[in-house]
N, C-alpha and C positions, 0 to 999 in steps of 0.2 A: 197608450196610443200615441201620446205626445212625444215621448222619448223614442219610440219606434220610428216615427216619422222623421225626426231629426237625424237619427242614425242612418236611415235610408238616404237622406239628403247628403250627409257627409260622406257616404260611401259611393255616391253616384259617380259614374265614370267621367273623369275630367277630359276636356278636350286635349288632343294630342299636342304635347310640347314640341318645340322646335319647328312648328309650323305657324305661319301668319294666319290669324283668324279674327273675326269680329263677332260680337254678341249684340243682337238688336232686339228691341222690345220695349225699352223704357220710353216714356213720353216727355222726358226733360233731361237736362244736363246730368252727367254722371259726377256725383260728388265724392264717392269713396268706393274702394274695392278692397276686399280681403279674400284670402285664399286659405282653405283648410289644409291640414297635413296631407290629405288625400288628393288635393288639387281642386276640390270643389270651390267654385267662385261665388262670392256674394257681392252684390252691388247696392249702393245707396244712391238715390236720385232726387233731383228737384221735383219730380212728379209725385212725391209723397210716398213712394213705394220702396220696398226692399225686394231685390230679385235674387233667388237662389237658382243657380243654373245647372241643369242636368244636360250636359252637352250644350246644344244651342237652344234648349227649351227652358224657359224660366218658370219657376213656381213663385208666384207673387205673395208677399207678406204685406197685408194691408192693415192699417190701424193708425199710423201717424196722420196728423191733421195739418201738416205743413211739410216743407222740404225735409228730406232725410239727409243728414250731413255725414254720417259715419256708420259703418257696420263692421262687426268683428265676430269671429267664431270664439266661443267660450265653452270648451268641452262639448257636451251634448246639446248646447244651446247656441242660438245666434242672437246677438245683441245689436241694437241700433239706437240712434238718437238724432235729434234734429231741431228744426225751428219751432216745433211745438213744445219745446223745453223738456220733453220726456226722454227717459231711457227705457227702452222696451225689450222684452225677451220674446223669442219666436220658437215655435209657431203659435203660441197662445196669444201673443200681442199684449201680455201683461205689462204693467208699468212697474219697473224695478226701482226707479227713482225719478225725481222731478226737480227742475231748477226754476228760476224766475226769469231766465233769458235763454236763448238758444244754446244747444249743446253741440260742440264742434269736433270733439275727439273723445275716444275711449281707450282705456288700457286695462289689461286683465292679469290676474294671477289665478292660481287654483281656487282661491277663496274669495277674491274681491274684484270688483269693477270700479275703476276711477273714471269720472266724467269731467271733462273740461268745458266750462260754460262761460258765456259772455256776461254772466252776472258777477264775474270776478271771483267766483268760488270753484272749488273742486268738490265734486260729490264722491264719497267713498261708500260703496254699497256691497253688502255681503249676500251670499246665496239665500240666506234666511229672510231677506227683505229688510234687514236693519241698515240704517244709513246715517252718515254724518257729513258735515261740510267742513272743508279746510279753507280758511280765510287768511289773506295776507297780501295777495296781489291787488294792485290799485286799479287795474282795468281787466278787461276780459281775458280769460285763460284760453289759450289756443291749443295747447298740446300737453299730454301727460304720458309718462313711461315709467314702469316699475323696474327696480333693480332685479337681478336674477333670483335673489332670495325672497323677494316680495316685501322686504322690510322697509325699503326706502322708495319714495315716489319723487320723480323729477317733474317739474312743471315749467311751462314757458307761457309768456303773456304778452298782450298788447303793450304792457308797461315796459317792455324791453328787458325783463329780468328772467333768469332761470333760478328756481328755488328748489330746495330739497325738503322733504317732509318725512317724519317718522310715522309710519302707517299705524303702529300699535297705539301711539298716544295722540295721533291726529294733530301733531304740533309741527311747526316749521323748525327745521334743523339748521338750515344754512341758506344764505343768499349767495348762490354760487357765482353768478355772472350778471353783468349789466351790459346791455347793448343800446346804442343810441336810437334804434328803431324797434318796432314790435317784432317779437319772435313768433313764428308761425308753426314750426314743426321741430320735433326732436327724434333722434334715433340714438340708442345707447348700445354700445358693445363693451361690456365690462371686461370680458376675457382679453380683448386687445387693448383695453385701457383708453377708450375714446368715447366722446359724446359729440354727435353732429347736430347742428341746428341750422335752420333756414329762416331768414329774416325778411321783413317787408322792404328793405332797401336793396334786395338782391344778394345779400350776403349769404354764403354757405361756408360755415366754419366748422372745424373739428378741434375740440378742446379736450383737455384732461378732465375727467368727470369728478375728480377730487379737488384739484387745485385751480381749475379753470384756465390753466396755462394753454395758450394757443399752440396747436400742433400743425394745422394747415389752414389756408384761406383760399377758397375757390370762388371768390366774388367776381362776377362778370358784370358787364354793363347792361344788366337787365333787372327788372324788379316786378313784383315781389316773388319770393320763393313760396310756393303753395303746397308742395307735396314732397315727401321723402319716402324712400323704400329701400330696404337692405335685404340682400339675398341670403344672409346668414353665413357667408363665406368671405367675400371681399368686395362685392360690387354695391355701391351706394348710388341710387338713382334720384335725381333731383328734377322736379317739374316747376316751371315758373309761369308768370302771368302773361308772357309773350309767346307761349306755345312751345318752348324748348324743353327737351329732356337731356340732361347732362348725366353721364355715368362716370363715377369716380372709382378707380381701383384704390381701395383703402390700404392695401399692402404696400403699394408703390407711392401712395398719395399723389396720384396723377390722374388727369382727365383722360378717359379713353374714348368717349363719344360726346358729341355736342350736336344733337339732332333737332332740327326744326320739325317737331312732330305735328303741329297744328298751324295751318296758315293763319287762322284767326282764333282768338280766344285762349283761355288759360288751360293749364294741365292741373286739374284739381285732385286727381286720383292716380296713384301708382301702386303696383304690387307685383312681386315676383312669383312665378310658379315655384312649387316646393323644391324642384331641382335647380332653380336659378337660371334655367335655359330660356324662359320667356319672360317678357316684361309686359304686364297688362297696364293700360292707361285709359283715362277718361277725362273729358272736359266739357266744353260748351255743347258738343253734340250729344245726342241720346244714344250713342253707340260706344261700346267698349272695344278698344283695339288691343291686340296682343301681338307683339313683335318678337321673333327669336333674337335674343341679345347678340348672337354671333353675326347676324346679318341685319342689324337694326335699321340701317339707312337704305336698305335695298328694296323695301316694300312700299315706299311712298308715304306721304303724310296722311293724317286723318282727312278723309275726302268723301264723307257721306253727303247726302243731299244738303244743300246750303240751308241753314236755319233761317226762317223768315225774318227774324230780327237782325240778321247779319247781311241781308240783301242790300244792294246799292240804293240808298234812299233817294238819290237824285233822280231816279227814273220813275218815281211813284208820285201820284197826287198826295197832297199834304195829309189828308185824313187817313189814307191807307198807310202812309209812312208813320204817322203817330200810332196807329194800331200795331203795326209790325214792331215798332220800337218799344212800345209800352205794354202791350197786351198779349201778343201772340206767343210769347214764351210760356204763358200759363193757360191760355184759353183757345178753344176752337170756335169756329163759326158753324160747325155742323151740328147734327141733332144729338150727338153724344159727347161726353167729356174726354174720351179717347186717351185715358191715362195721362192727363195733364195735371198741373199743380192747381188749376182753378177750374170752375165749372164751365160748361159750354155756354156761349153767348147767343145761341140760336133762339130766336123769338124773344129777345131781351126786353124790348120796350113793352111796358105794361105788366111785366112779370114781377111778382114780389120777390125780394131778395131771400136767398136761402131755400129755394124750392125746387132746384134741379134734382130729380130723384136719384141720379147715378153719381152724386158727389157728396162727400162727407164734409159738412161745413163746420166752422168754428162755432162754439156755443153762442157767441154774441149774435150770430145771424139766424139761429134757430128761433122761429117765431118773430122775425124782424117785421117792422111796419114799413120799411122802405120799399117803394115801388119804383122800378127803373124807368126813368123818363129823361128827356133832355135836361131838365132841371136837376135831377138827382145825380146824373152822370157828370154834369158840370161841377156840382158841389164836391163830388168824390175826388176829382182831379184838381180842383181849385184849392181845396183845403189839404188834400192828401188823405189816403185811406185811414191812416193812423189817427187823424183828427176827426174825420167825418164819421168813421165807425170805430170808436176806441175799442181795442181788443181784437180787431180783425187780424187774420193771418196774411192779408194782402200785403205785398211789399210796399215799403214806405217810398212813395214817389208822387210828384206833382207835375202837372203840365201848366207852367206858369203863364203862358201867353193865352189870352182869351180866344184869339183867332185859331190857335192850334186846337183848343178844346172844342170850338164850334165845328172845325173841320172834322175832327174825330167823331163827334156826335152825328154829323151828316153822313159820314161813311158808315157808321154802325147802323143807322136807320135802314140803309139798303142792304148791307152785307149780312146782317143778322136775321133778315126777313126772307131770305131765299129758301126755296123748297129743296 
């Protein structure tokens, strides 16, 4: 039954290429996109969900207990990983592997999955559930990619290095390159003899994958590089933190497009359609956009409904401003949690933590003794969730000024009590 369902998903009719389209349904920013050989689109979102799209209709894969950062097709299986530190397989939601910090990227061969984690390790997992860890990076690992024969793994890290690993022995083979800033993404093309990387200083460079000799440098005055995608032929797409998508012709080693795809926010996710004619992208909105590459700049920017946390704060009372900046990306004020990263705040005051029925809480909040009140909400944002509730999956943030906390609490008293 499980295999039949996945095969049905992989064979689902893809949306028509060479047309501009959007996919709507997620309740949070789009963190990653992958495309199967048939054109099936998979999405990972801050709303803790994986979406598998049959045309414009998503089939939701639920089980992650925090933001999902990456999704990829692996034969008859879909794999995802995220801020809950787990690598999961779908549609069963089983845990293939686990780290001690969030997982931000995956790579696959016919037999193995590699996971890049901010615990500074790489997980190497086989289909039979066996796993090992590769250690050597000094800071979080951001990107992994296998050689075509699956015998070598390339990795990139916040520590600014690119390293090579022997998959069979799980040992480091070579420190290939050092960069002055963290390296976020890798794309390897062994047949053409290049390795592309994007860094946190805005650098997009193409180097020799054996000698690390620089082939081309496409660094622009923007930072950081957050996403890379290759169409398998010649086009390399680059997404950055300021909302631009740059497209590089790797045969001519020249920039062919430099498109301001989003007026606000980053481009976290990029993927080409199998024929390379469409470029799918996602960012701070909860919408996937797909542009025909040939007419990339003719369809306008990402222009969905303005997210509440991006609204002009100067026009709002301070309590509402604090809510929209700190809370609205994860929480609704209505009676349901509406595919958000956090539970609904409706009827918050007097409610015991961890008791909203339509939300999957972290283990630390199951059976919690915390009851939400002015005092406990103040403590949450004064100390920060990671200190007030150690082990919570709430983002690490504080509201340092007491007046801001008081204004937020006053706003929540009214806004969460509306029918």
